[in-house]
C-alpha positions as CSV (number, residue, x, y, z in Angstrom):
1,M,-7.9,-16.2,6.8
2,I,-6.2,-13.9,4.6
3,P,-8.5,-12.7,1.8
4,Y,-7.5,-13.4,-1.6
5,R,-9.0,-12.8,-5.2
6,K,-11.8,-15.3,-5.8
7,D,-11.2,-15.5,-9.4
8,L,-7.4,-17.0,-8.6
9,K,-9.1,-20.1,-7.0
10,T,-9.7,-22.0,-10.7
11,I,-6.1,-20.9,-11.6
12,A,-4.7,-22.4,-8.3
13,R,-6.7,-25.6,-8.6
14,A,-5.2,-25.6,-12.6
15,L,-1.6,-25.2,-11.3
16,R,-1.8,-28.1,-8.6
17,T,-2.4,-30.5,-11.0
18,N,0.6,-29.1,-13.3
19,M,3.4,-28.8,-10.6
20,T,7.0,-29.0,-11.6
21,D,9.0,-31.8,-10.4
22,S,10.9,-29.7,-7.8
23,E,7.2,-28.7,-6.5
24,Q,6.3,-32.2,-6.5
25,A,9.2,-33.1,-4.6
26,L,9.0,-30.7,-1.8
27,W,5.1,-31.2,-1.6
28,A,5.9,-35.0,-0.7
29,R,7.8,-33.6,2.4
30,L,5.5,-31.0,3.1
31,R,2.0,-32.7,3.0
32,G,0.4,-34.2,5.7
33,K,1.7,-32.3,8.5
34,Q,5.1,-34.1,8.1
35,L,7.4,-30.9,9.1
36,K,6.6,-30.2,12.7
37,E,3.0,-31.2,12.3
38,I,2.7,-27.9,10.5
39,Q,-0.2,-27.7,7.9
40,F,0.9,-26.7,4.2
41,Y,-1.4,-25.6,1.4
42,R,-0.1,-25.9,-2.1
43,Q,-0.6,-23.3,-5.0
44,K,-2.7,-21.0,-2.3
45,P,-4.3,-17.9,-3.3
46,I,-3.5,-15.0,-0.8
47,G,-4.4,-11.6,-1.8
48,N,-3.7,-10.9,-5.4
49,V,-1.2,-13.8,-6.0
50,I,-0.9,-17.4,-6.0
51,V,2.0,-18.9,-4.0
52,D,3.4,-22.3,-4.4
53,F,3.2,-23.3,-0.7
54,Y,1.7,-21.6,2.2
55,A,1.9,-22.5,5.9
56,P,-1.1,-20.3,7.9
57,K,0.1,-21.3,11.4
58,A,3.9,-20.4,10.7
59,K,2.8,-17.7,8.7
60,L,5.4,-19.0,6.1
61,V,5.2,-18.8,2.1
62,V,7.6,-21.0,0.3
63,E,8.3,-20.2,-3.5
64,V,10.2,-22.7,-6.0
65,D,11.6,-20.5,-8.5
66,G,12.7,-22.0,-12.3
67,S,14.6,-20.5,-14.8
68,Q,11.7,-18.1,-16.2
69,H,12.1,-16.0,-12.9
70,F,15.8,-15.3,-13.1
71,T,14.8,-12.5,-15.9
72,S,15.0,-8.8,-14.4
73,D,11.4,-8.1,-15.0
74,K,10.5,-11.4,-13.4
75,I,13.1,-10.8,-10.6
76,K,11.3,-7.1,-9.9
77,R,8.0,-9.0,-10.2
78,D,8.9,-11.5,-7.2
79,E,10.3,-8.6,-5.1
80,R,7.1,-6.8,-5.7
81,R,4.9,-10.1,-4.8
82,S,7.4,-10.7,-1.5
83,T,6.9,-7.2,-0.4
84,E,2.7,-7.4,-0.6
85,L,3.1,-10.8,1.3
86,E,5.4,-9.7,4.2
87,K,3.1,-6.2,4.5
88,Q,0.7,-9.2,5.6
89,G,2.7,-10.7,8.1
90,L,4.1,-13.5,6.2
91,R,7.5,-14.6,5.7
92,V,8.8,-15.6,2.2
93,L,11.5,-18.1,1.7
94,R,12.6,-18.4,-2.1
95,F,14.2,-21.4,-3.5
96,N,15.8,-21.8,-6.8
97,N,15.1,-25.1,-8.4
98,L,17.9,-25.0,-11.0
């Protein structure tokens, strides 16, 4: 298990109850090991961040980015987040939900 900041757990729970339509649609296809019997978790704390979807067995993070992610500041922040996750041996896939 990759360690995470314990204070992120409460925030992650809140995010699970307020998923975007795109996140809900993707979760409907990922939950219950529907994809090659791989377990995914949603709104999962990893290190200092909360990722949209995480498959530990595949070492895969899936992010669904809305329009708020396309400002120059947010693009740089997302790049730093991806780099941090990749340093932990994870592959990051980002999808645009526009």
